[in-house]
C-alpha positions as CSV (number, residue, x, y, z in Angstrom):
1,X,-7.6,-32.3,14.9
2,X,-5.5,-30.0,17.0
3,X,-3.1,-31.6,19.6
4,X,-2.7,-29.9,22.9
5,X,0.0,-30.6,25.4
6,X,-0.1,-29.8,29.1
7,X,3.2,-29.8,31.0
8,X,2.6,-29.8,34.7
9,X,5.2,-28.7,37.2
10,X,7.5,-27.5,34.4
11,X,10.5,-25.5,35.3
12,X,11.7,-22.6,33.1
13,X,12.3,-23.6,29.5
14,X,14.7,-22.3,26.9
15,X,14.1,-23.4,23.3
16,X,16.7,-23.4,20.5
17,X,17.7,-25.1,17.1
18,X,18.4,-28.4,15.4
19,X,17.9,-30.9,18.2
20,X,15.7,-28.6,20.4
21,X,17.7,-27.4,23.4
22,X,15.9,-27.1,26.7
23,X,17.2,-26.2,30.1
24,X,15.7,-26.8,33.5
25,X,16.8,-25.5,37.0
26,X,16.5,-28.3,39.5
27,X,17.0,-28.2,43.3
28,X,19.9,-30.3,44.5
29,X,19.0,-33.6,46.2
30,X,15.4,-33.5,45.0
31,X,13.6,-35.2,42.1
32,X,11.9,-33.0,39.6
33,X,8.9,-34.3,37.8
34,X,7.1,-33.3,34.6
35,X,3.7,-34.7,33.5
36,X,2.5,-34.7,29.9
37,X,-0.9,-35.5,28.3
38,X,-2.1,-35.3,24.7
39,X,-5.7,-34.5,24.0
40,X,-8.1,-33.0,21.5
41,X,-10.1,-29.8,21.9
42,X,-13.0,-32.0,23.2
43,X,-10.8,-33.4,26.0
44,X,-10.4,-36.8,24.3
45,X,-7.1,-38.5,24.8
46,X,-5.1,-39.1,21.6
47,X,-2.4,-41.4,23.1
48,X,0.7,-40.8,25.1
49,X,4.3,-39.9,24.6
50,X,7.1,-42.4,24.2
51,X,10.7,-41.7,24.9
52,X,14.1,-42.9,23.8
53,X,17.1,-41.9,25.9
54,X,20.0,-41.4,23.4
55,X,22.6,-40.2,26.0
56,X,21.6,-40.6,29.7
57,X,22.5,-37.9,32.3
58,X,26.0,-38.4,33.8
59,X,25.2,-37.0,37.3
60,X,21.7,-38.3,37.9
61,X,18.9,-40.6,36.8
62,X,16.0,-40.1,34.3
63,X,12.8,-42.1,34.3
64,X,9.9,-41.8,31.8
65,X,6.8,-43.9,32.3
66,X,3.0,-44.0,31.8
67,X,1.0,-42.3,34.5
68,X,-2.6,-41.3,35.2
69,X,-2.8,-37.6,35.2
70,X,-5.7,-35.3,36.2
71,X,-5.3,-31.7,35.1
72,X,-6.4,-29.0,37.6
73,X,-6.7,-26.2,35.0
74,X,-9.3,-25.8,32.1
75,X,-10.3,-26.9,29.6
76,X,-10.0,-30.5,30.9
77,X,-9.8,-29.9,34.7
78,X,-10.8,-33.0,36.7
79,X,-10.7,-35.4,33.7
80,X,-8.4,-38.4,34.0
81,X,-5.9,-39.1,31.2
82,X,-3.3,-41.8,30.7
83,X,-0.2,-39.7,30.1
84,X,3.5,-39.8,30.7
85,X,5.6,-38.7,33.7
86,X,9.2,-37.8,33.4
87,X,11.4,-37.6,36.5
88,X,15.0,-36.4,36.8
89,X,16.8,-37.0,40.1
90,X,20.3,-35.6,40.6
91,X,22.9,-37.8,42.2
92,X,23.3,-37.3,46.0
93,X,25.5,-34.3,46.7
94,X,25.7,-33.2,43.0
95,X,25.5,-29.5,42.1
96,X,26.3,-28.2,38.7
97,X,25.3,-28.9,35.1
98,X,24.0,-32.3,33.9
99,X,23.2,-33.1,30.3
100,X,21.2,-35.7,28.4
101,X,19.8,-36.3,24.9
102,X,16.2,-37.6,24.6
103,X,13.9,-38.4,21.7
104,X,10.2,-37.8,22.5
105,X,7.6,-39.5,20.4
106,X,4.0,-38.4,19.7
107,X,1.5,-40.7,18.1
108,X,1.1,-40.2,14.4
109,X,-1.4,-43.1,13.9
110,X,-2.5,-44.7,17.1
111,X,-4.2,-47.7,15.3
112,X,-0.8,-48.8,13.9
113,X,1.3,-47.6,16.9
114,X,3.4,-45.3,14.7
115,X,5.1,-42.4,16.4
116,X,7.0,-39.3,15.2
117,X,10.1,-38.6,17.3
118,X,11.7,-35.2,18.0
119,X,15.1,-34.9,19.6
120,X,15.8,-32.8,22.6
121,X,19.2,-31.7,24.0
122,X,18.4,-31.3,27.7
123,X,20.5,-29.4,30.3
124,X,19.7,-29.7,34.0
125,X,21.2,-26.9,36.2
126,X,21.3,-28.4,39.7
127,X,21.7,-25.9,42.5
């Protein structure tokens, strides 16, 4: 079974090594939201992501929670999924670079609630 991931409203992404490094440009004073769903080739949900914040952002807030997501692009356009929504909100008046470390888990075996976690070193460039 192949896993597919859709990231809606993603900002530019830069990948790297060890803990995967990612960087997002975020407008000052505005929350930035990313939505994630996991599904098979047949548009069947295979669970949702889980997150563990290892080091929170120093100049803003980060929230990760379940959400109902309806993709607007094929192959599963219009189908409703229970997914995950992540939101980063910079502190009022903050401009500059913010940083956090996050572990993102994908289901390995949904019947026993086992997840495999991957660590991300996330940089937010707020301007």
